[in-house]
N, C-alpha and C positions, 0 to 999 in steps of 0.2 A: 295569167295564173300565179298566186301566191303560194309559195311553198308551202305545204301544211304540216312537213314534217320536223316535229321539234329534236331542233339539234342544238348543240351548246353556242353554234354561230346566230340561230337565230333568238338564243336566250340572250347573249350578250348584245345582238342588237335591237333589242328592247329596252337595254340598259342604256345603251351607248347613243343609238341612231348611226350606228357605223355598222356596215356589213362584215361579215368574217366567214367568207366564201370556204377558206379553208378549214374551218370547223364544222365541216359538215356531216361527220358520222351521227346518226341518230343517236339519240340519249332514249337507253330502255325507262328511264324513271325518273322521277326529283324523287328524294327522300331528306328527311331530317335523323333519323335513326340508321345507325351504322348497321345494325342488324338487319335492314331491310335492301341492303345493298345488293344488286345482282349486275353482274358485267355489262357495264356501258351504262352505269346510273350516276345521275348527278347527285354529290353530297352536299347539302345546305347545310353548315355549321352554326347553329342557332346558339349563342349563350344563354343560359336559362339559371333560375334561381339556386338550382341542389347541381346543377349537371351543365358543363359546358360543350356542346357537340367539337368543339374546336379538339377536345382532349382524342377524339375519336376520328381523325383523317386518316393517319395513319389505319387504323383497321377498316375505313372505308376503301381505301388504295387496294389493300389485300385483299378484301372482300371481290375488287373486279370494277370501283369507281373510275368511270373516265375522268372527273373532274370533281374538285371541290369548289366551293363558295363559301371565302372566308372573311373576317372582317379582324384578325391578328395574324401578328406572325408565328408562323406553324414551322417549326425545324425539322423536314422533310427533304429530301432528295426529288424536286420536282419543280418544271419551268412553271413560271409564274407571270399571271398576267396581270397586272396593277391598273386598275379604272381610276384609283382615286384624284392621282395628280392630273392626267391627260385621258379622260374618257373615250374618245376615240383613237386609244394607242392603238397598233397591229400586233400580231404575235407571229413570230416565224417558228415554224415548229422543228425547235432544233433539236430537240431527243424525243424518241418515241418514250410515252407515258405517258401516266397522269397531269392533270394540270393545276395549280393552284390560282384562282380567279380572287382578287383582292379586290374589295369594294369598302366604301364608309360602312355602311350597315346591312346585315346579310337578312334581316327579316324583311328591309325597306325593296331590297333586290329582290327578295322572292316577289315580294307583292308586284313591284312593277312588272319584272318577268310574266306574271301570269296576269296583269292586264294587259300587255303587248300581246301575248299569246291570245286570248280571248279576241282582243281587237281584229285578227287575222282571220275571224271564224264566223261566216254569216248564219248566227244562230240565234235560236230565242231562247231566251233565260230567263226561268220561274224563281223567285227568290221567296224564300217561306221563312216568316218571322211568327213570335208570341210565347206567352209564358208556356204554355204547356201545348205538348202535340205535334209540335215540330217535326220530330223525327217521321213518325206513321203518318205524318201529313206529306211529308216528303216521299217519301216510299210506295204509298197509294198514288200520288199522284203521276209519278216516275211509271210504275204499272200500270196504268191507264194510258199515259200519252205513248206507249211502246206499242199498243195496239196497232199504232200509224209510223210512227215517228220512231229513229234511232235515238234514243235518248239514254244521256249521262247523269247521275245523280252522285252527290257529294257522300264516299262513304264511309258509315257508322254516322257518328256526331262529329263530323268535320264542320265545324261551322265558324269558324272563328278566324282574325287575323291571320294563321299560319294554316289552318286545315281548309279555307275557303282557296285560298291561293294552290295549295296541293292538288284539290281537286280539279281546277281549272287547266292545271298543265298536264292533264289526262287526257285532254280534247284531243280528238281527231276531225280530221275532214269528214269522215262519215257522220260525225252527230250533227241530228237537228235539233234537239232538243237538249236542254239542261236545266236541272231541278236542283236548286241551292240550298240549303238551310244556311239560317243566320242568326248566329247568338248575341246576348245582348247583355253585356256586362257595364258598360261605362259610355257613356254621351259621346256619340260621334263613330260608336264602332261599327253600326250597319251603314252610316255614310262612306265610311272608307271600305269594306264590303261592296257596296253598291258601284262605287268607283273603278274597283277592280272587277267586278263581276258583270256590272251594265246589263243589269235586267228590266224586259219590258214589262214582266208579268209579277206583281206584290201580292204575296199571301198574307192576311194577319188572322192569329187564329184564336187569341183571347190575350186577356191582360188581367195578371193574377199576382199572388206574394212571393210568387217564386225568387229567390236572389235580391231579395226587397234588401235583405241588410249590408248587400252590396251597390245594389241603385241606390239606397238611400230613403225613397219614396215612391209610393204609386205613378204619383205624376211623373216623376223622373224615368220608371219603365216604360208610363203611355209616349212621353219625348221621346226616349231612345228606340224604340218600335216604331214609332209613326214616320221616322227617318228616312226607313224604305219607302213609304207611299210619296214620300217628298222626293226621292230622288229616281223615280219613274219618269219615262218620258212624255207628254203629253200625249190627251188623246188625239187621233185613235188609235196608237199605236202602244203608247202605255196602258194598263188594267190594273186600277186595284181591287182584290179581292176580298170582302172585310166582313167579319161576322156581325149581323146585323142584330143577334141576341145579345151581343156587349157591348154595354152603351159606351165605352172608354174607346173602343174600336168603331164605331160606328161615326162617330163622330169623326174618326182622320179624315172621312170625306172630305172635311174642309182644308185638307193637310196638300193636296195634289193636286194637280192637273191633270192624271190620267182620268180615264173611263171609270166610272164605280162602278162594280157590279158586288152585290149583298148576296149573303146565303145565310139561312138562318131554319128556325121554325117557325117564323110567321111571316104569313100571308104578303106582308109587308117586302119581304124580298123579292130580289129576282128571280131565286132558287129556292126553295123550300120544301120541307119534309114534314109529313105526317104519317099519324096511326104506325109510328114508332114504338116496335116490340121486341126488347130482347127475349131470344132463345137461349138464355146461357150460353153454354162451350159450344153452340152451332150456331153462335154468330146474331146477328140481327136482322129483322126485318121492316120495311120500310116503303111509305112511298111519298116519290120524288116528284114536285109538280115545278113546271119551266112553261111559261107562257099557255100555252092551250096544253102542252101535253101533262100527262100524269103516266109514271112507270111504277110498276112494282118492283122492289128490289129485295134479294137475301143477298147479304153479304157477309163472308167470314172473319170479323171483327167483332171481338168482346166486348159488352157492355153498349147499354143504350147510348151513351156520351159519344159513341163513337162514328153515328149518323152525324154528328158535326165533318169527321174526317171526311166521311163518304161525301157530303156536300161540296168540300174544299175541293177536294180532285174532282169531281163533278164540274165545279165552275171553271177550273182552268181547263178542263177538256174540252168543255162548250166554247168557251171563249179562244179555242187552237183549232176549233172547228170539226170537231169530233162529232158522231152522230152517237144515238143513244146504244146502238148495238156495240159498238166499241167500248162504248162506256160501260155498258155490263159486264161485256168479257172481261173487261179489264180489273173491273172491282171483285168480280165472281171469283179469278183465277189469284185473287196477290194471296203472298206468304206475308202480308207487311205487319202480322202483330207481332210488336218487338221487345215489349218490353213485359206485360201480363203473359206469363206461363202456366199453363195447368199442369200439376206434375202430382201424379199417383203414388203412395207411399204404399210400403208392402203392409203395412196394417189395414189397407182400403178406405186409409182419408185420401181426400181429393184437397191439397195444395194451392191456393192461387198464389204464385210466386210475383211480386210485382214491389221487388224491394229496391228495384233501380234508384230510383229519388221518390220523394214524396212533397206533396204540396198540399193544402186544403182541397182546394179542386178537386185534384185527381184522387184523392183519397176520398174524397165522395162519390168519387166516378166509380171506385174500386169497388165500395161498397153498394152501391147500386147493382155491380155486377153481383156481388154475393147475394143479395136478395133474390136476384133470378132464380138461382141455385137450388135444387133440392138437395136437402140433408141438415144437420145440425148446424148451425152458422156458427163460427168462431173467428174474432176478430181479434189480428194480433197486429198491433200498433204502436210505430216507434216514435221520438224524436222527429218534427217535422225542423229542419234548420234551414238558417237565412230569411228567416220569416222576420226580423228588425222588430219594430213597434208593434207589428199584428200579429206577433207568435200569439200571444194569448187567446186573443181573438179567434183565430184563426182555427188552434186545437180545439177550443170548446164549440166552435161549429162542427166541428168533425166529429166531437161527441155527441152531439144532437143524435146525429144521422146514425150514427156507431147505436147508440140506445135503440132504434127504429128497426135496424135490422140486424143485428148481430143475439145471438143468444148466449154466449158466453163473450166475453171482452178483457182482453191481456193488453195492457199497455205499456211499455218499454223506454225506458229513461225518464228524465226528470220533468220534463217538458209536457210528457204525453201523462201527466198527473191530473193536467187541464181537461183530457179527453176524458180519462176516469171519474175525475170530478162530474163534468156536465153531465156523462151518462149516467150517472144516478140521477142527479137533478131531473133529468128528461124520463126518469120512471125504470131504468134497466136495475136489475135486483142488486144490492149491495154482495149477495153471494155468489154472483156473477163476472163479477169484477176483480181481476188481480192485477195488482199494479210491482212489477218488477222492474229492476236496476238499470239491466244489462241483457246481451242477447246470451250468454250462457246463463244466467237467471232463468228466462224465457226458456231455454230448450230446456233445461231439467224439470221445469212446472209442464210444459207441454208433451213431453215425453209418458208423463202417467195421464194425459188428459185426453191425447187426440187419439183415434180408433176408427173402426167401419163406418162409413154414412157421414163421416163428419168432412164438413167442409170449410177450410179454414184459409181465410187472406190473411197475408203477410204482407206489411209494408209499412216503409217507414224510410227516411235521409239514410245513403249511403254511410254517409260517418256514423251511423248506428249497427252497421255489419248486420242487417237484418237476413242477410243471404245465409251466415252460419245457421241461422234458425230452417229453414228451408232443408240446407244439405244435412243437417243431425234427423229433422224429421223424415225425410225420405227414406233414411233406413232403419226406422223404428218399424218393429215386426208385432 
């Protein structure tokens, strides 16, 4: 039986191939922020653009860290294990106290350690990627799998080359499934994450213009997200769960040796939904079809677009052997509505706070939810950043939908002027459209306009500080 207790010794063994039985004390956690250190933590000192973790090693030791992983010289009184020149070097504990472990590169060492620790566990891993909906899909999928399996999920949006290894290092021998979100910014990133996490199931949500400015092109996004299905093991062990409704995702079936399982709103998919009905803040209702089965579901997720999230979670669960009773229980008990929150103001208005981020597809989905609700509909929409060459087209698409849904439109920022312009073209009256430059101006305007019976959607990229609008309006009496 392989020891499933994470110790400094097992971590160093993953880095060197050499056993360190004398370093057998359990690690309480592995952290990169000295403020998160507890007694017995391993602190990993990562150099960053603005802050270098090596400057905080002393604070980590004072907080109780038993060891620190470093790739620079640190002037502290501590025993040093130097793995650079002789990677199999032994250590003789000559003093009691924290250890400094010197490596060539702390990020690469963190990733190697996580890969080694994951390899010690006989666990099924589900990797989730896509432009929109990764986090909610991860949460809902884990909620459903927990009906049968002890399941670990990557916390928050820890979905990159740092966050995913940290998530894996929390694995214990009790876990049976792991649900990991995988983000993409540059080619090869998801390949790296798959090498570390070794997923057997891959879920691709959709492809849109999110982070297009960084990725360079839609084609680059498709290529990068598709790395997940390329890295899956061959059928029958590997399963690629693909969105049939998104042509770019659907064609990823040609890039994998895994078994392909489609979900969507088309009867051509393996798992599909019909009769989708938005119930406003009460969630959604739909009928799910799988083979000869048709199941009526009511799920507490906001917006009709959330049916795709339901389908993804159900698809994973079906492929992991869960029955419909377990799937239904997991879906209906979920608390996974992460991003969009309904906030009641003192004046009686209802705010739909969707200020975490924005892309054309997610903004249109939020407008669809606004349409489902009773009351005077106000859309406060800010710039959508990082859309690259598609930014004007994306904003104008939103403008068309805003004109169909909103009775009053407030745009925030320079790019959002395209939303206002297209909304006028689509028929929204000029005196029902207001353009402002920033969130402060929006607050000043909306304080005089928002009252009882209004439903106000507030959405834009994080850089536009749209959350300040929510905070200010919440106090309006």
